[in-house]
N, C-alpha and C positions, 0 to 999 in steps of 0.2 A: 503495500500500499504505500509505502512512503518511498519506492524508487518511482508511481504511477505521478504523485506530488508532483516529487523534482523533478520527472519529464513536464508537466504542465506549468511550472514555472519557470523552465527554459522555452515553452512556447509561449509563452506571455510576455516574459522579460525579450524574445526576440522579435515576436510581433511588435511587438511595444518602441523597441529600439526602429528596427524597418520604416514606421510611419513615423517616427521622429522627423519633423520637416526642418530642422534645424540643427538636426544631427550633424557634426560635420565629418565624419565618416562614411563614405559611400557603403552600403548595407546591399547585397544578393546573396541568392540561395535559395533553398527551397524545404519544406517538412512533406511526410508523407507517412501518411498510416494507412495499411489492410490490414483485411481481416481474410482469412480462408476457413471455410467449409469443406469437408471431405467425408464421404459415405460410398460403400462398398456393399455389394449384393452381388448371391450368385448362387448357383445351386450344381451339382454334380462336380463339385470340387472338393475334396479334402482339407482339414486343415485351410479353409480360405482366411488369410490375415490384407489388414488395410497396408499398402504400401505407401502413403501419406498419413501423417497425422492427421486425428479428426479438427484439431481446432489449431490454428499456428496464429500468431498478431504480430505483427512486422513494422516496425517502425524507423524512419530515417529523417534524418536531418542533416543538412549543410548548410551552415552560412559561412559569408567572408566578408570584415568590415578591412575596407582598407583606404589607406590616405596617403599618397606621394608611394615613399620605398615601404610603407608600412603596410602588412597585410597579416590578417588574423582569420584563416579558415578556420571551421572548426566543423567535425564528421563523427554522425552518431549512426549507427546504424546495428540495428539486432532482431532477435525473435523471443519469443516467449518462452518457448520450449526449450527443453531441456533435448541433445543429440548424444547420439552414438558413431564414431565414426572410427576410422581408420586411421593411425598416427601416419604423418608424413614420414616421420623422423625413426620411429624403432618399429615398426609395423605391427603394433599391439594397438588393439581396440581402446576409445578411450571414450569415457565418459565426459559432460559439459551439462554443467549445472544451469537448470533452468530460473527466470526471476524468481519463482514460488520455493527455490532452495535456498537464496542469498541470504545465510544467517552468521556466517565468518567469512576473515578476511578470503581463506582459502575457496570459500564458493565464490567470489566474487572474481577473483582470478580465474577460475575456471569457466566462470561467464563470459569472459572479456575474450579469453584465450580461444573460443567456440569458432571454427574459419568463418559461420555465416555471420558473428558478428563484430562489428570494427565501431572503434572508438576513439577518435585523433585529436588532436590540436596542433597545427602547425605554423605557428606564427611566426610570422617573416619581419624582422627590424631590420632595415636596410641592407648589410651583408651579414648577419647573422640568419637561421634558421631555425629553429626549434622544434624537435618530434615528440610530444607527448602521448604517449597512447600506444596504439597500431598504427607499427610503420612496416617500411618493407627496404631497407637500408643496401645500398647498391655500393661497392665500393670497386670490383675486378673482377675476372671469368672464374679466378680461382680459392680468395679467399671469401668474398659474402656478396649475397645479391639474389638469395632462390627461397628464402621464406623471410615470414611476417612475425615481428616482436612485440610484447606490448610492455614499454617500456619509457626511457627519457630519452634524449639527446640533442648533439647540436651540430650544427652544421656553419662552416665560416667558407663563406666565397668572395676573397678579395680581388684586386686587380694581379698579384704577382705570387699570391700564396691563396692556400686552402687547407681545411682540416674540419673534421670532426672524430666525433668522439659518442660514442651510447653503451645503454644497459638496456639489457629487457630479455623477458622471460618466451621462448618459443613452444614451454609447452609446461603445463601445470601437473604439477603431481597431483596422483589419486589413487587409492589402496585399492586389492585386488576384492574383486565380488565374482566370484565362483558360480553364483544364481545366475547373474546376467552374462559370466563368459568373457571376463575381463581381468586381463591378467595384471592390472596398474602399471605404472608407470613411474618415472624420479621427475621431478621438475627440474627443466634445462635451462639454462643461463649462457648470457652471451656479455661479453664487454668485447668491444670492437673501438678502434681509433685509426684514422690516417694523418698522414702529415703528406703535404705536396708543396711543391712552387713551381708557378707557369699558371697555364688556364688550360684546363683539361679539353675546348674545342681545339687546340691547338699545341703547341708545344708544352711539357710538363714531366717532372719528376715526382715520384709519391713514395710513401711507406706505410704498409697494411697491416694491421696484426689484429686477428683476431683470438679468446678464450673464451673455449667450452664448456660449461661444466653438470653433470649430474648430479643432483642434492638429492637426500629424503626429506618427504614433509613429514611434521610431527605427528603419529597417529596414521600415517595413511601409507602403509608399506604396501611397494606393491610384491607380485609372486616373484620366489626365488629364480624363477629362468630369466627375468628382464634383470637385467646386467647395465651397471652407471659408466657411463662415459667420459671423458674428458682430453681435450684435442687443445692445442694453440697451433693455429697456422700463420707466418708473416710470407710478406713477401715486398721485393721492389721492383717497381711497374714506371713505366717510363715512354711516351711518345715524340717525337722528334720530327718536324713539320718541315721539309727543305724547299722552300718558296711556295706557289700556291699550287704544284700538281704533286709533289711525293713527298711520304711519310713515312716514318717507321715505329713501329709500336711493338714494345714487349713486354714481360712480365717474367720474374724467376721467383719461386715461391719455394718456403719447406715448411715442411709439419712434424708433430709429436704428438701423437693418438695413441689413447689406452682405450682398447675395446671393452675394459673390466677391469673397474679401480680396486674391485674386491681380490683381485688375483693375488698371488705370490708375490710381493713387493721386494724392491732391490735399487740400489741407489745409482745416479750415476756414476759416482766415482768408482762402480764395482767394471763397469766396463770402458774405463779411461777418458769419459767425459769430464768436462768441467761441471762444478757443484750447480745445482738446478733449485728452484724457491720452493719450501717446502709444499706450497701447495698444488706444485704440478708430483701428483703420483704416480709412479711410473711400478711398473708389474711386468710379470712374465709375457704379457696381451699386447705390452705398448710396443710403438714401431714408428720408424722417423725416416723421411725420404722428401724425392724432391716433386719438383713438377715447372713448367715452364712454357709459355707460348709467344711468339714473335709472328708480326706480321708487315710485310712491304709493300706497297702499292704507289700507283700514281694513278691522275684522273687530268683527262685532258677534256676538252669541250664534246660532247656528245660519248666519250670513252671512258672506261674507268678498269684497270686490270689490278687483284689483289691476291697475293699467296700467303699463305697463314702456315705455320706449325704449331703443333702444340705434341708433348708430351707431361706423361703421367704416370709417378712410378708406382709401381703395386702398396705401397705401404703409406702412398702420400694420402692425406683426409683432412677435409676442415670442415666441420660444423656450420659452417654457414652453405656449403653445399654438399648436404645429404646422400643426395645422389648422382654426384659426380663420379663417373666409371673411372677408374683406376688402372693402371698397369696394359696401358697403351700410347700407341704414338701415332699419330694423322700427319699428312697434308692434302692442302686445297690449292687448285687455281680459282678464283671466282672470276671472270671478263663479266661486265655489261656493256653495253649498247644502248644508245638513246639519240634514235636519227628521225628524219623528216617533221623536225621542228615538235618533236615527244610523239609521233605517230609511230614510230617502231621504236619497240624498246624489246632487244633480246638480252639474254640472264642467263648462266651458268654460272655450275659447281661443278670439279670434276677433282677427285683424289684418292686416296688412298689411306687406311686404316689399320695398324697391326695393331693385336693384342697380345696378351701373356710374351710382355719381354721377358718377364721375369725367369722363364721355364718352369714356371710352379707346376704347370700344367706338360700332358702329354706332349704339342707340339706350339708352336706359336700361330695365331688363327691371321690371317688376314681376307681383306673386305674393302672391294670396288666399290666407288660413290662418284656416281654419276649423275647428275640434274642439269635439266637446260627448262627455260620458258621463254614464250616468243608473244608478243600483245602487239596489232598490227592496227587500226584505222584509218580503211579504207575509201570511208566517206561520210558525211553526215549520218549516214541510218544503216551503217554496214560496218562492223568490227570483230575480229576474230581473235582468240587468244590459243593457247594450246603449250602442252608441255611433256616431258619423257624423262623419267627415272631409272636409275638401275643402281641396283644393291646385292652384290656378291660376295660370298661367304666363301673360305677355302682352306681348310686343315693343313699343314704340310707334313700329315701324315699318309705314308703312302701303302696301299696293300693291309687296311688295315679296318678292322670292323668300326674303329672311332673315325675315320677318317670322313668329313665334313663338305659338302659341296653343295649350295643354293645359292638360284641366282632369282632376284626377286625385281620384274617391271614394273613399269606404271606409265602410262600414256592416257593421256588427255582431250579432245580437243573441244571450245565451247566458238558456237557463231553468234554472233547477237546483233537482231535486227530492232531499229527506231524508226518508227512510223509516225510524223508529225503533220495532224488533222486539223480542218478547221474547229474540231471542239474535244479533242481529245489528241494525246500519244499512244501511239500501241507499241508495247515492246514485246517481241519475239526472243526468246532465249532457248536453242539447243545446247545440250552438254552429252559428250559419251565420253566414260570412263573406263578402263581395261587394267588389272592388276595379274599379272602372273606371277605362280612363285612353281619355281620348279627344285627339285628335290632328289638328290644322285643317290640310288642305296647300293653302296659298293660291294652288299654280300651278292645281290643278283643281278648289279649292272643296271638295272629299271630308272627309269625318274617318274619319281611322281608329280603330276600336274594338280595345280590348283587355279583355279581361273574363277573373276570375279566381273561381273559386266552392270554396270550401272547407264541408263538412258531417263535424260530427263527434258522434258519438252514444256514448256510455259508459256501463257499468253495472260499480258496485262493491258486494261485498257486505265488509263490515268486522264480523267476530264481537265482541260484547261483552267475550267474554274475551279477546281477542287471538290465538287459536291458528291459525285457519283463517278464511282471508282469499281471493277469486278476486274476477275479473272479466272485461270482455268491454269491445272498445272497435274503431269501425268509424271509418275515414276516407275522404273521396272529393275529390280535388280535382281540378279540370276550369279548363283553359287557353284560349279562344278567342282566335284573330284574325286579321287576314289573309293573315298567310302564313308560322303554324303551328298546330298542336293538341295542348295536351297530355293524356294522362289517367293520372289515379292513383287506385287506393283499396286499402285495406290490412285487415284482418282480425286483431286478437290476440288473445291468451285469455291471463291471467296467473292463478299461484296463490301463497300461500305457508303454511307448515306450520308450528309453534312446540311444541319438544318442550322436557322437562327442564326445567318450570317457565319455560318460554321463553328460555332461556338459547343453544338451540341453534333455527337457522331453517332450513328448505328451501323454496327459491325457484324456479318455471321459468313460460317464458312460450315463446306460440309466436306466428308472424307469418306472413303468407302476404301481397305484397303483388305486384300487376300494376302496370306502365308500358307504356301504347302512344302513338305519337307521331305515327303513321300508320294513320288508319282503316282502311288496305288491307293493312295487315301485321296478323301476328297479338302480340300483345302479349308483351312479358317479363314472366319468372316470378321470382320472390324468398322463398327461407321463409330467416328468422331466427327460433332455437333462443337460448333463453337459461337456463343452467342455474347455482344456485349455493348453497353451503352455509357458512354463517356460523356460531359460535358463541363465546358472551360468557361469564367466568367471572365471580365473585362479585367477584373482585378488579380488576375491569375488562382484562382480559384478551382477547386476542380475537383469532381466525383464521379466514380466508374462505378461500373456494377457487371462481370465479366461471368459467366457459364458455361463451365464444359462438360459433357457427357461423352462417354469412350464406353460403346456396348461391342464385345466380341463374343463371340458364337464359334466354339471348338466345331473343327470337321469330325473323320470316322474316326483321328488319332484317338481322342475323349468323346463319344458320343454322348449327347444329351448334357453337354455342360457348356456354362456361359459363366459372362460375369458383367456385372456393369457399373461404371462409376461415375460419382457426381461431383466436381470441383464448384464452387460458386465463392469469388472474390468479390470483397466489398471495400472500395478505394477513398482516400480523400488526401487532396494535396493542396500545396500553396507557395507556388513559386514567385520571387519577390526580388 
């Protein structure tokens, strides 16, 4: 209840500030709230469960107070339900608190660390930017940049110098719950630092550092299978701009990572290393390694060419990039052409990747990477785009059952037509996409092929007055392989109508889909109906109502089985 009173007070204060005529600050932003009602019924299906919560309320606020070099943006986005998701860091299921469960500081931390919630305040005062709440700081490609943290930080960006420092929690700790199948997790904390000279959009040199540590929360111990991590990553990063056309950028990094700080401990002096701070816990699972990347290129009018190399040692790991693949080296060349005043654009990427450099596996694995794209505008009413990709994998083992030879190819074309009449614009889009995957069986010598094809055709009529719009779309998907065949096709119709000087919009769409997994059985049928009404006043206030019905009828694979889903969303918003 207190939380809702706080939200109401915030709403009133923001509205009052935005309407103040003599306010020296410029205020803009939006406020919105929505509620979803969900129901599921069916027959012939055992253990039918809801695929969504029955009630979900979402609240969003974004405001920005600005004057000169001062900018005070504020963002809140959250829902009222608890959430169970798989942690992006440790692979274990996580439970996040709902509003009704906010009783302690740890409950609040689990609430704000929910991936669907975001609470952030990033004021900008001259050359300083402060990060309070949820943010995703980015330093470089090897130290930090892929995960969000909840905490505080400050960035300084001057003419000849820049710096950053921050602390945050990327995951809240919670206890094991055997009834819900949750293994629990440690609290993941991060401390980051950056210092550089120059300008990041020109020539610069910077030092980056990140320290990550897992710590238990009092009374919330996870399962014994969950191991606490710790790691530190350091890097030197630079970019040199040679005139207007040439550049060289690179990064050299090192990491010290411990997979389990509860393992058998040892000291750095035991292996001939200098003494380390006591906070860095070394164990038999600790490992140190290097990583680095570099790129050179030049750019002329209408042409750009860049060559890039990347090396990541087998033991390198930064907790700012938990999914960074280690033990690999790759080289890529990326040309790009922009001709005919932008009407012709050609780009591509060609390279090779080698895994298992450490030799811990049977043999290195080589991967060939080829990607090309072309886009051309022939005239005002016709344009064309296409692309081709090739990803080949081959292991170095010969005449062995572990030998791997795989080739994946992708081909796509998409012509687009635009015809402008006296009252409307007609858009025709056709698209074809094909994926081929070939896998060599070294024992039998046979090649297993998987193929998928997607056909798409759509037509949309957009009136120049913007009052009446409608369209038609057809989609066909086919997958064939040696063990399964899948077929899906859909046809949908959509329309919208705007009334009362376009302040009121009525929209609807109807779609029918057919799914078939076995040619000896009858197809599954699915009907999806959407209907909505939206109104927005002159002052920026808007209300909306949207209903979705999903009716699924199984074929002979599950005779006399069906389910029906209904979702109703009521929303209100204000833009100022």
